[in-house]
C-alpha positions in Angstrom: 220.1 147.4 130.9 217.5 150.3 131.2 218.5 153.7 129.9 218.5 156.9 132.0 215.6 158.1 129.9 213.4 155.2 131.0 214.3 155.9 134.6 213.4 159.5 134.1 210.1 158.5 132.6 209.4 156.4 135.6 210.0 159.3 138.0 207.9 161.6 135.7 205.0 159.2 135.8 205.2 158.8 139.6 205.1 162.6 140.1 202.3 163.1 137.7 200.2 160.3 139.2 200.6 161.8 142.6 199.8 165.3 141.3 196.6 164.0 139.6 195.5 162.3 142.9 196.1 165.6 144.8 194.2 167.6 142.1 191.3 165.2 142.4 191.1 165.4 146.2 192.0 169.1 146.6 190.1 170.6 143.6 187.8 168.5 141.6 185.9 166.7 144.4 185.2 169.9 146.4 184.1 171.6 143.1 181.4 168.9 142.7 179.9 169.2 146.2 177.9 172.3 145.4 174.2 171.8 144.4 173.3 174.7 142.1 169.7 175.6 141.6 169.9 177.8 138.5 170.2 176.3 135.0 173.6 177.9 134.3 175.0 176.5 137.5 173.7 173.0 136.7 175.4 173.3 133.3 178.7 174.2 134.9 178.3 171.2 137.3 177.9 168.8 134.4 181.1 170.2 132.8 183.0 169.7 136.0 181.7 166.2 136.4 182.9 165.4 132.9 186.3 166.9 133.8 186.4 164.7 136.9 185.7 161.6 134.8 188.5 162.6 132.3 190.9 163.2 135.2 190.1 159.7 136.6 190.8 158.2 133.2 194.1 160.2 132.9 195.2 159.0 136.3 194.3 155.3 135.4 196.3 155.4 132.2 199.2 157.0 134.0 199.1 154.2 136.6 199.2 151.7 133.7 202.1 153.4 132.2 203.9 153.5 135.5 203.3 149.8 136.0 204.7 149.0 132.5 207.9 151.0 133.4 208.4 149.3 136.7 207.9 145.9 135.1 210.6 146.8 132.5 213.0 148.0 135.2 212.5 144.8 137.2 212.8 142.4 134.3 215.2 144.0 132.0 216.3 140.8 130.2 212.8 139.4 129.6 210.7 142.5 129.0 211.6 144.6 126.0 211.2 148.3 125.4 208.2 147.7 123.2 206.2 146.7 126.3 206.0 150.3 127.6 202.5 151.6 127.4 203.8 154.9 126.1 205.1 153.1 123.1 202.8 150.2 122.4 199.7 152.1 123.5 200.7 155.6 122.5 197.4 156.2 120.6 195.3 155.3 123.6 197.4 157.4 126.0 197.0 160.3 123.5 193.2 159.9 123.3 192.9 160.1 127.1 195.0 163.3 127.2 192.9 164.9 124.4 189.7 164.1 126.2 191.0 165.7 129.3 192.1 168.8 127.4 188.7 169.2 125.7 186.8 168.8 129.0 189.1 171.3 130.7 188.8 173.9 127.9 185.1 173.6 127.9 185.1 174.6 131.6 187.4 177.5 130.8 185.1 178.8 128.0 182.2 179.3 130.4 184.3 180.1 133.5 183.0 177.1 135.3 185.8 177.2 137.9 185.2 180.8 138.8 181.4 180.2 139.1 181.9 177.1 141.2 184.5 178.8 143.5 182.0 181.6 144.3 179.7 179.0 146.0 182.3 178.2 148.7 184.6 181.2 148.7 185.7 180.7 152.4 186.8 177.2 151.7 188.9 178.2 148.7 190.6 181.1 150.5 191.7 178.5 153.1 193.2 176.3 150.3 195.3 179.0 148.6 198.6 177.7 150.2 197.9 174.1 149.1 197.0 175.2 145.6 200.2 177.3 145.2 202.2 174.2 146.0 200.9 172.7 142.8 201.9 175.7 140.7 204.9 177.7 139.8 205.0 181.4 138.7 201.5 182.2 139.9 201.1 185.5 141.8 199.8 185.2 145.4 197.4 188.1 144.5 195.7 186.0 141.8 192.0 185.2 142.3 190.8 181.8 143.3 189.3 181.2 139.9 192.6 182.0 138.1 194.5 179.8 140.6 192.1 176.9 139.9 192.5 177.3 136.2 196.3 177.3 136.5 196.3 174.3 138.9 194.4 172.1 136.4 196.5 173.2 133.5 200.1 173.7 134.5 200.9 170.1 135.7 199.5 168.6 132.5 201.4 171.1 130.2 204.6 170.4 132.1 204.0 166.6 132.0 203.4 166.6 128.2 206.5 168.8 127.6 208.6 166.3 129.6 207.1 163.4 127.7 208.3 165.0 124.4 211.8 165.7 125.7 212.3 162.3 127.2 210.9 160.4 124.2 213.1 162.4 121.8 216.2 161.5 124.0 215.1 157.9 124.1 214.9 158.0 120.3 218.5 159.2 120.1 219.7 156.3 122.2 217.9 153.6 120.1 219.8 152.6 117.0 218.4 153.2 113.5 217.8 149.4 113.0 216.4 148.8 116.5 213.0 147.1 116.3 211.5 149.6 118.7 212.9 152.6 116.8 209.7 153.2 114.9 207.5 153.0 118.0 209.7 155.6 119.8 209.6 158.0 116.9 205.8 157.5 116.5 205.2 158.2 120.2 207.5 161.3 120.2 205.6 162.7 117.2 202.2 162.1 118.7 203.1 163.9 122.0 204.8 166.7 120.1 201.6 167.2 118.2 199.7 167.0 121.5 201.8 169.8 122.9 201.0 172.0 119.9 197.3 171.0 120.0 197.1 171.7 123.7 198.6 175.2 123.3 196.1 176.0 120.5 193.2 174.6 122.4 194.0 176.6 125.5 194.5 179.8 123.4 191.2 179.3 121.6 189.4 178.6 124.9 190.9 181.8 126.5 190.0 183.9 123.4 186.5 182.5 123.4 186.1 183.2 127.1 187.3 186.8 126.5 184.8 187.2 123.7 181.7 186.6 125.8 182.6 189.6 128.0 182.5 191.9 124.9 178.9 190.8 124.0 175.6 191.8 125.6 174.0 189.3 127.9 171.3 188.6 125.2 173.9 187.8 122.5 175.9 185.8 125.1 172.9 183.6 125.9 172.3 183.0 122.2 175.9 182.1 121.2 177.7 180.8 124.3 178.1 177.0 124.4 180.9 175.1 126.2 182.0 173.3 123.0 182.1 176.4 120.8 185.5 178.0 120.0 186.3 181.3 118.4 188.6 181.1 115.4 188.5 184.6 114.0 187.0 188.0 114.9 186.5 190.8 112.5 187.6 193.2 115.2 191.1 191.7 114.8 191.1 191.5 111.0 188.3 193.8 109.6 186.0 192.4 106.9 182.7 193.6 105.5 179.9 191.3 104.4 177.3 192.1 101.8 174.3 192.1 101.4 173.8 191.8 105.2 176.3 194.5 106.1 177.2 193.0 109.5 178.7 195.1 112.2 180.8 192.2 113.5 181.7 188.8 112.0 182.6 185.9 114.3 184.0 182.6 112.9 183.5 179.7 115.4 184.5 176.1 114.8 180.9 175.2 114.1 179.3 178.3 112.8 179.7 181.6 111.1 178.0 184.4 113.0 177.1 187.9 111.7 176.0 190.5 114.2 173.8 193.2 112.9 172.4 195.4 115.7 170.2 193.1 117.8 170.0 190.5 115.0 172.1 187.4 114.9 172.6 185.5 111.7 174.1 182.1 112.2 175.3 179.8 109.4 176.1 176.2 110.0 179.6 175.6 108.7 178.6 172.2 107.3 176.4 174.1 104.9 178.9 176.8 103.8 180.7 176.6 100.5 183.7 178.9 99.8 184.0 180.5 96.4 187.2 182.4 95.5 186.5 186.0 94.7 187.1 187.9 91.4 189.7 190.2 92.9 192.4 189.9 95.6 190.3 191.3 98.4 187.0 189.5 98.0 185.7 185.9 98.3 182.1 184.5 98.4 180.3 182.1 100.7 177.3 180.1 99.6 174.7 179.0 102.2 171.2 177.4 101.8 169.4 180.8 101.9 172.1 183.5 101.4 175.0 184.3 99.1 177.5 186.4 101.1 180.4 188.4 99.7 183.3 189.0 102.1 185.6 192.0 101.4 188.8 192.7 103.3 190.9 195.9 103.2 193.9 194.0 101.7 194.7 190.7 100.1 196.4 189.4 103.3 193.2 189.9 105.3 191.2 188.1 102.6 193.6 185.2 102.6 193.4 184.8 106.4 189.6 184.8 106.5 189.2 182.5 103.4 191.8 180.1 104.8 190.3 180.0 108.2 186.7 179.6 106.9 187.9 176.8 104.6 189.7 175.0 107.5 186.7 175.4 109.8 184.3 174.0 107.2 186.6 170.9 106.8 186.7 170.5 110.6 182.9 170.8 111.0 182.3 168.2 108.3 184.7 165.8 110.0 182.7 166.2 113.2 185.8 166.6 115.4 188.5 169.1 116.2 191.6 169.1 114.1 194.6 167.2 115.4 197.4 168.1 115.8 196.1 171.6 115.4 193.9 173.8 113.2 195.7 174.7 110.0 198.7 172.4 110.6 199.0 171.9 106.8 200.3 174.6 104.5 197.3 174.3 102.2 193.8 173.7 103.6 192.1 170.6 102.1 189.2 171.4 99.8 185.9 170.7 101.6 183.8 168.2 99.6 181.3 169.9 97.2 178.6 167.3 98.0 177.5 166.8 101.6 174.8 165.2 103.6 173.3 167.5 106.3 170.0 168.4 107.9 168.7 172.0 107.7 165.5 173.9 108.5 164.7 176.8 106.2 163.8 180.1 107.7 163.2 182.5 104.9 159.6 183.1 103.6 158.6 181.0 100.6 157.5 177.5 99.8 160.2 176.0 102.0 159.6 178.2 105.0 160.0 176.1 108.2 160.6 173.0 106.1 163.4 170.7 107.2 165.6 169.1 104.6 167.8 166.1 105.4 169.9 164.7 102.6 172.5 165.5 100.0 173.6 169.1 99.2 175.7 170.7 96.6 176.9 174.4 96.7 174.2 175.5 99.0 171.2 173.7 97.4 169.6 170.3 98.1 171.0 168.1 95.4 170.7 164.3 95.2 168.6 162.1 97.5 166.9 163.7 100.4 163.8 164.1 102.6 161.8 167.4 102.9 159.4 167.8 105.8 157.0 170.7 106.4 155.4 171.6 109.7 152.0 170.9 108.4 152.8 167.3 107.8 153.8 167.3 104.2 156.7 165.0 103.3 158.7 164.6 100.2 161.3 161.9 99.7 163.2 161.6 96.5 165.7 163.3 94.2 166.6 167.0 94.2 168.5 169.2 91.7 169.7 172.6 92.6 167.2 173.0 95.4 164.1 171.7 93.6 162.4 168.4 93.5 163.7 166.8 90.3 163.5 163.1 89.4 161.6 160.4 91.1 160.0 161.4 94.4 157.2 160.5 96.8 155.1 163.2 98.5 152.6 162.8 101.3 150.0 165.6 101.7 147.9 165.3 104.9 144.2 165.9 104.6 141.7 167.2 107.1 140.8 163.8 108.6 143.3 162.1 110.8 145.7 159.5 109.2 144.6 160.4 105.7 147.1 161.4 103.1 147.3 162.1 99.4 150.3 160.1 98.2 152.1 161.2 95.0 154.6 158.7 93.6 155.8 160.6 90.6 158.6 162.1 88.6 159.3 165.7 89.1 160.9 168.4 87.0 162.2 171.6 88.6 159.8 171.4 91.6 156.7 170.3 89.8 155.2 166.9 89.0 156.2 166.2 85.4 156.2 162.8 83.7 154.7 159.5 84.8 153.3 159.2 88.3 150.9 157.2 90.5 148.8 159.2 92.9 146.8 157.6 95.7 144.3 160.1 97.2 142.7 160.1 100.6 139.4 159.6 98.9 140.7 156.2 97.8 140.8 157.4 94.2 144.0 156.4 92.3 145.5 158.2 89.3 148.1 156.5 87.1 149.4 158.6 84.3 151.3 161.6 83.2 151.7 165.1 84.7 153.0 168.4 83.4 153.6 171.5 85.7 151.9 169.6 88.6 148.7 168.9 86.7 147.4 165.8 85.0 148.5 166.1 81.4 148.7 163.5 78.7 147.5 159.9 79.1 146.2 158.8 82.5 143.7 156.6 84.3 141.6 157.9 87.2 139.7 155.2 89.1 137.6 155.3 92.2 137.2 152.3 94.5 134.4 149.8 93.7 132.8 150.6 97.1 132.6 154.3 96.4 129.0 155.9 96.3 129.4 156.6 92.6 132.2 154.3 91.3 133.8 155.7 88.1 136.8 155.1 86.0 138.3 157.3 83.3 141.0 156.1 80.9 142.2 158.6 78.4 143.8 162.0 77.8 144.1 165.0 80.0 145.1 168.6 79.4 146.0 170.9 82.3 144.3 168.8 84.9 141.1 168.3 82.9 139.8 165.4 80.7 140.4 166.5 77.2 140.8 164.5 74.0 139.9 160.9 73.4 138.9 159.0 76.5 136.7 156.3 78.0 134.7 156.8 81.1 132.8 154.0 82.9 130.0 154.9 85.3 129.6 151.8 87.5 126.6 153.3 89.2 124.6 153.8 86.0 126.1 150.9 84.2 127.3 153.0 81.2 130.5 153.5 79.3 131.3 156.6 77.2 133.8 156.2 74.4 134.7 159.5 72.7 136.0 163.0 72.8 136.3 165.3 75.9 136.9 168.9 76.5 137.4 170.6 79.9 136.1 167.6 81.9 133.0 167.3 79.8 131.9 165.0 77.0 132.4 167.1 73.9 132.5 166.0 70.3 131.7 162.6 68.7 131.0 159.9 71.2 129.5 156.5 71.7 127.6 155.4 74.8 127.3 151.7 75.7 125.0 150.5 78.5 125.0 147.4 80.5 121.7 146.5 79.0 123.3 146.3 75.6 121.8 149.6 74.3 124.2 151.8 72.2 124.1 155.5 71.4 126.2 157.4 68.9 126.1 161.1 68.3 127.7 164.4 68.9 128.1 165.7 72.5 128.4 169.3 73.6 128.9 170.4 77.2 128.3 166.9 78.4 125.0 166.3 76.6 124.1 164.9 73.2 123.0 167.5 70.6 121.7 167.2 67.1 121.0 163.9 65.4 122.2 160.5 66.7 121.5 156.9 66.5 120.3 154.3 69.1 120.8 150.5 68.7 118.8 148.4 71.2 119.5 144.9 72.3 117.0 143.4 69.9 118.7 145.2 67.0 116.1 147.9 66.6 117.6 151.1 65.2 116.5 154.7 66.1 117.8 157.6 64.0 116.9 161.1 65.3 117.4 163.4 68.3 117.7 162.8 72.0 117.3 164.7 75.3 120.2 165.1 77.7 119.3 161.9 79.5 119.3 160.1 76.1 115.6 159.6 75.7 113.9 159.9 72.3 112.6 163.4 71.4 111.7 165.3 68.2 111.8 163.8 64.7 113.2 160.4 64.2 112.9 157.0 62.6 112.8 153.5 64.1 113.7 150.4 62.1 112.6 147.2 63.7 114.4 143.8 63.3 111.6 142.5 61.0 112.1 145.5 58.6 109.1 147.6 59.7 109.8 151.3 60.1 108.2 154.0 62.2 108.9 157.6 61.2 107.5 160.6 62.9 107.8 162.7 66.1 108.7 161.3 69.5 108.3 162.6 73.0 107.5 161.7 76.6 104.0 160.3 77.1 101.8 160.3 80.2 103.4 158.5 83.1 106.9 158.7 81.7 106.2 156.5 78.7 107.1 157.1 75.0 104.6 159.1 72.9 104.9 159.0 69.1 103.0 160.3 66.1 104.0 159.1 62.7 103.8 156.6 59.9 104.3 152.8 60.4 105.5 151.0 57.3 105.0 147.3 57.4 105.7 146.6 53.7 109.5 146.7 54.0 111.4 143.4 53.8 113.5 142.2 56.8 117.0 143.8 56.6 120.0 141.8 55.6 122.1 140.3 58.4 124.9 142.8 57.4 122.5 145.7 58.0 121.3 146.8 61.4 122.6 143.9 63.4 126.1 144.3 62.2 126.2 148.1 62.2 129.5 149.3 63.7 129.8 152.4 65.8 132.7 154.9 66.1 134.3 153.9 62.8 135.4 157.1 61.1 134.5 159.2 64.1 137.7 158.3 66.0 140.6 157.6 63.6 142.7 154.7 65.0 145.9 156.6 64.5 144.8 159.5 66.7 143.1 157.7 69.6 146.0 157.0 71.9 148.6 159.6 71.0 149.1 160.2 74.8 150.5 156.6 75.0 152.6 156.7 71.8 153.8 160.3 72.4 156.0 159.7 75.5 157.6 156.8 73.8 158.4 158.8 70.7 159.9 161.6 73.0 162.0 159.0 74.7 163.4 157.7 71.4 163.9 161.3 70.1 165.9 162.1 73.2 168.2 159.2 72.5 166.7 156.8 75.0 168.4 158.4 78.1 168.3 155.9 81.1 167.4 158.6 83.6 164.2 159.5 81.7 163.1 155.9 81.1 160.7 155.8 84.1 159.5 159.4 83.6 158.4 158.8 80.0 157.7 155.0 79.9 156.2 154.6 83.4 157.1 152.3 86.2 155.3 149.5 88.0 154.6 149.3 91.7 152.3 147.2 93.8 149.4 149.1 95.3 150.2 149.9 98.9 147.5 151.8 100.8 149.8 152.1 103.8 151.7 154.8 102.0 148.7 157.2 102.6 148.1 156.0 106.2 151.5 156.6 107.7 154.5 158.7 107.1 156.7 156.0 108.5 156.3 153.9 105.3 157.3 156.6 102.9 158.8 154.3 100.3 158.1 152.9 96.8 159.4 149.5 95.7 159.6 149.9 91.9 160.4 147.0 89.6 162.7 149.1 87.5 166.4 148.5 88.4 168.4 151.4 89.8 170.9 151.5 86.9 168.6 152.8 84.2 171.4 153.8 81.8 173.1 150.4 82.0 169.9 148.6 81.4 169.1 150.7 78.4 172.5 149.9 76.9 171.7 146.2 77.2 168.3 146.7 75.5 169.8 148.5 72.6 172.7 146.1 72.2 170.3 143.1 72.1 168.4 144.8 69.3 171.6 145.2 67.2 172.5 141.5 67.7 169.1 140.2 66.5 168.3 141.7 63.2 167.9 138.6 61.1 164.3 137.6 60.5 164.2 134.5 62.8 166.3 136.1 65.5 164.3 139.3 65.3 161.0 137.4 65.9 162.5 135.8 69.0 163.9 139.1 70.2 160.6 140.9 69.8 158.7 138.1 71.4 161.0 138.3 74.4 160.9 142.1 74.6 157.1 142.2 74.4 156.7 139.7 77.2 159.1 141.6 79.5 157.3 144.3 81.6 160.6 146.1 82.1 161.5 146.4 78.4 160.4 149.6 76.7 158.4 147.7 74.1 156.9 145.6 76.9 155.9 148.6 78.8 154.3 150.2 75.8 152.3 147.0 75.0 151.0 146.7 78.6 149.7 150.3 78.5 148.0 149.6 75.2 146.5 146.4 76.8 145.2 148.6 79.6 143.4 151.0 77.2 142.0 148.1 75.2 140.5 146.4 78.3 139.1 149.7 79.5 137.3 150.2 76.2 136.1 146.7 75.2 136.0 144.6 78.3 132.9 144.4 80.6 130.3 146.8 79.5 132.3 147.5 76.4 131.9 143.9 75.2 129.3 145.0 72.6 129.1 143.6 69.0 128.8 147.1 67.6 132.3 148.0 68.7 134.0 145.1 66.8 135.3 147.1 63.9 136.6 149.8 66.3 138.5 147.2 68.3 139.9 145.5 65.2 141.4 148.6 63.6 142.8 149.6 67.0 144.8 146.3 67.3 146.2 146.8 63.8 147.2 150.4 64.7 148.9 149.2 67.8 150.9 146.7 65.7 152.0 149.6 63.4 153.0 151.8 66.3 155.0 149.0 68.0 156.9 148.3 64.8 157.6 152.0 64.6 158.8 151.9 68.2 161.1 149.1 67.5 162.5 150.9 64.4 163.1 154.0 66.6 165.0 152.0 69.2 167.1 150.4 66.5 168.1 153.7 65.0 169.2 154.9 68.4 171.2 151.7 68.9 172.9 152.3 65.5 173.6 155.9 66.3 175.2 155.1 69.7 177.5 152.6 68.0 178.4 155.1 65.3 176.8 153.1 62.5 174.8 154.4 59.6 171.0 154.5 60.3 168.8 152.2 58.3 166.9 153.7 55.4 163.2 154.6 55.8 160.9 151.8 54.9 158.3 152.2 52.1 154.7 151.5 53.0 154.7 148.0 51.4 157.8 146.8 53.4 156.4 148.2 56.6 153.0 146.5 56.1 154.8 143.2 55.5 156.6 143.4 58.8 153.5 144.7 60.7 151.1 142.0 59.6 153.7 139.2 59.2 155.8 139.8 62.3 154.3 142.2 64.9 150.6 141.5 64.7 150.9 137.8 65.4 153.1 138.6 68.4 150.8 141.1 70.0 147.4 139.5 69.1 147.4 137.2 72.2 147.5 140.3 74.4 144.2 141.5 72.9 142.7 138.2 71.8 140.3 137.7 74.8 138.4 141.0 74.4 138.7 141.0 70.6 137.4 137.4 70.1 134.5 138.2 72.5 133.4 141.0 70.2 133.5 138.6 67.2 131.5 136.0 69.1 128.8 138.6 69.9 128.8 140.0 66.3 128.4 136.6 64.7 126.2 135.0 67.4 123.2 134.6 65.2 125.1 132.8 62.3 127.0 130.7 64.8 123.7 129.7 66.3 122.4 128.5 63.0 125.7 126.8 62.3 125.5 125.0 65.7 122.0 123.8 64.8 123.3 122.4 61.5 126.2 120.7 63.2 123.8 119.1 65.8 121.6 117.7 63.0 124.6 116.5 60.9 126.1 114.7 63.9 123.1 112.3 63.9 124.1 111.0 60.4 126.2 107.8 60.3 129.3 108.2 58.1 127.9 106.6 55.0 124.6 108.4 55.2 126.4 111.7 55.8 128.7 111.1 52.8 125.7 110.2 50.7 123.7 113.2 51.9 126.6 115.6 51.1 126.8 114.0 47.6 130.4 112.9 48.0 131.2 110.7 45.1 131.3 107.0 46.2 134.6 106.2 44.6 136.1 108.8 47.1 134.6 107.0 50.2 137.2 105.5 52.5 135.2 102.3 53.0 138.0 100.5 54.8 137.8 103.2 57.6 134.1 102.6 58.2 133.0 100.2 61.0 129.4 99.5 60.1 126.8 98.1 62.4 123.0 97.5 62.0 122.4 100.5 64.3 125.1 102.7 62.8 122.8 105.7 62.2 121.9 106.0 65.9 125.4 105.0 67.2 127.5 107.4 69.2 130.6 105.4 68.4 133.5 107.7 67.5 133.6 108.4 63.8 136.6 107.0 61.9 136.1 108.4 58.5 138.6 111.2 57.6 139.7 111.1 61.2 143.2 112.6 60.6 141.6 115.6 58.8 139.0 116.1 61.5 141.6 116.0 64.3 143.8 118.4 62.3 141.0 120.9 61.8 140.2 120.9 65.5 143.6 122.4 66.2 142.4 125.7 64.7 141.2 126.8 68.1 144.5 126.1 69.8 146.3 129.2 68.5 145.5 132.9 68.1 147.9 133.6 65.3 145.9 133.9 62.0 148.8 132.5 60.0 149.0 129.4 62.2 145.2 129.0 61.9 145.6 129.1 58.1 148.4 126.6 58.3 146.1 124.3 60.2 143.5 124.7 57.4 146.2 123.9 54.8 147.2 120.7 56.7 143.5 119.7 56.9 143.2 120.0 53.2 146.4 118.0 52.8 145.0 115.3 55.1 141.8 115.1 53.0 143.7 114.7 49.8 146.0 112.2 51.4 143.0 110.1 52.4 141.4 110.3 48.9 144.8 109.4 47.3 145.0 106.4 49.6 141.5 105.3 48.6 142.2 105.8 44.9 145.6 104.3 45.1 147.2 107.2 43.3 148.1 110.9 43.8 144.9 112.9 43.3 144.2 116.6 43.4 140.6 117.5 44.4 138.6 119.9 42.3 136.4 122.4 44.1 133.3 120.4 43.4 134.8 117.4 45.2 136.6 119.3 47.9 133.6 121.3 49.2 131.4 118.3 50.3 134.4 116.5 51.8 135.3 119.7 53.7 131.8 120.0 55.0 132.0 116.4 56.2 135.2 117.2 58.1 133.9 120.5 59.5 130.7 118.7 60.7 132.7 116.0 62.4 135.2 118.5 64.0 132.3 120.3 65.8 134.3 123.6 66.2 132.3 126.0 68.3 131.9 129.6 67.1 133.4 128.8 63.7 132.0 132.0 62.2 133.8 134.1 64.7 137.0 132.2 64.0 136.7 132.6 60.2 135.9 136.4 60.4 138.8 137.0 62.8 141.2 135.2 60.5 139.9 137.1 57.5 140.2 140.5 59.2 143.6 139.9 60.8 145.5 137.8 58.3 148.5 139.1 56.4 147.3 140.9 53.2 150.1 139.1 51.2 147.9 135.9 51.4 145.0 137.7 49.5 144.3 135.7 46.3 146.7 132.9 47.3 146.2 129.4 48.5 145.3 130.5 52.1 142.7 132.8 50.7 141.3 130.0 48.6 141.1 127.6 51.5 139.6 130.2 53.8 136.9 130.9 51.2 136.2 127.2 50.9 135.8 127.1 54.7 133.5 130.1 54.6 131.4 128.3 52.0 131.1 125.2 54.2 130.1 127.4 57.1 127.4 129.1 55.1 126.1 125.7 53.7 125.8 124.2 57.2 123.7 127.2 58.2 121.1 126.6 55.4 117.7 125.5 56.4 117.8 122.1 54.6 120.9 121.3 56.6 119.3 122.2 59.9 115.7 120.8 59.4 116.4 117.7 57.2 114.7 114.7 58.8 116.7 111.9 60.1 117.9 109.7 57.2 115.9 106.6 56.6 112.7 108.1 58.1 111.6 110.0 55.0 112.6 111.4 51.7 116.3 112.5 51.4 117.1 115.9 50.0 120.4 116.9 48.5 122.1 120.1 49.8 123.3 121.1 46.4 
């Protein structure tokens, strides 16, 4: 059986539905018939249209509620109380009511009813009687506008009030354990809150409407918007504001407004932070460009203002009006310190007219955000306390259309600082370090190959200029300068290498060579003397020719641009030794290896000294990105896909933990190999930067035999620095785990690890360029050696063994397959085959130790073969070993053996000096030198003349 409350609800809905229909036909539709021509009138019409739509929705939901009530009354047994829309759809019904209230109050704020009524004043005077029938307690003397306001408000207010009373009564009739009890209580609570919300919304709208009459028309035009509501006025509760000293302070639900004469200062509440004051009458507000201090006459006034501002900020950040009502809680919730808002700066300064969109903290850009200036500059990245700080990308437009300078860099307090990649509109690219916005430290500046004067500089910078050790390649002139710089000019000791193979070394001052220097030509002629700015011979000097002749005197420019000389030609001198002019090395001593690339080592040391902080990993160790020219062509693609993971700190912890877990020799080798191969590992990053400098120095034009010693000592220095880098990371790892740091190594221990562990691991990274220098340096000897090998390859096995004076009892006759034409046969040699094949493996590895191990196994194979022939274990003396080794070397036909031997000698671990490996390498060197000898290269084919012994 239905309760009296349900029947009362039915009657209430019927009356309200009918009233809404009358309001629609009598008031709203006539209000929409006017066609205003002024902007203000059109704005009011849009508000009335929205109110009409809200009224329609309110009528529709009332009809649905009415239908659910009738269905309940007709089918009491089968349809339960929970089917009523007011209970099961209370939230939806509430939302429709709130939308109507908001549309209605917006019309009240701008007096839309009064303005619309003036358009058809005769019509509305004729409708006074019909309007009064909708109302109660309204004076017959009231204006049409006031009557319309009441006609659209009073029925709703009465209806909501009756909802609350009837739902509360219904709740009393439903038992505590009734299944619909919770629904009834929830609906009663919602509509009770709606009643409070409606009273407050109407009061705010009325107060806001009244406010506009107290302002000048200019201020009203600036501040008046339909959605804005007045929350507090300093004329009601006085407050003073410094430093602006406002005459009047208005707190709206979306903004704080300070009126100062004809000036209006508006502050978006989303960007207002409240700070409690130091005394009972004061509190502070932080905004993006102002810090305001509010002072009231008494603590109570201060509390009201602070409380209302805090509530308004929370409401503005939520993006909707408070429900059930503003300040319903006893304590206002704390607005979040960090927010995400867009703002355009107005004050003069570097941010004037710039728009920032992103994260804020206490009035300053803080976190990730985007900054855009009116001139087209864009900055996307991290901010800290209002300044660019951390990784960021900046686009700077240039004069020509669609051309930008793109800076992908780390920033520190508003300036580029740390590692960055800059792509310029000229198509130049800089990759390196910055300080205070200028290139500073190590960096590479490269122009595109198609540039009119292609150029590449790899080296050190100071305050935006090339300074310190650096390499510049001039692609147009085919020259590479290796040496010292100062203020963008070559200054100090330097070496110039040309594409034609000519080398200069001397002292440069203000970009030109001064004083004495040397010149090495392609044919190994040597000039020692002075040069002009364009490096032509001038003044006193001495030329040493490859055949040993010398020319000493004065040099200068002759007629027609030729060389004119006057001096003494000495033809009595003997040809120089191969280790003389041809093997002269440049730069050694002029550029100490330990001081060349401090700009690369320095940031790594700083990173370790700081304790390896994850957030500085990219700034100090660099990052890797794919070149993307689109970044300069369009602001729409302002992004940078870095290979470094986001969680820098977590990654660094993993790196340090791995070092602690792999400290035993074998595990350490594997750990270092893995780290050096990983481009994201700090050690791998360091190695790749060193590879870049090595290639810039010694590849291409720099592949000159006179730079071999310079390159060799550089590789060894890199090994020392990488071991020191590993030790630094290990100490940080121990410190983080609270363990005692390792003791400092002595020189001997360090050298063992550098040469035995690190050097073999990094040598493959530099091997290509380094071995090329060895090839060029030993090209002449390798040429003679190749001639000797070619002649020895014509010998049959027995004839070659006989020619090399190998004792016959050591010959492995069973291995020989003799034919009548053996000496001319190209059949594969079988004699000492295992040793020959073993020796050939020396070119399959770059590790000097592994090459020496190959040599040791080759020696073992020779002895094993001899022992088999003799039928007993036999140790070969040097006199017997050398001819057999020459035989094996000649059959192995290893190209560039001289380069291989010298590289092994230079790069092998010093602990092997004087040991077995040293002995075997010396024996191999002896074989190499014997094969170069004239009697090896020019000996006639055996059997066609007298035989000569090589010994």
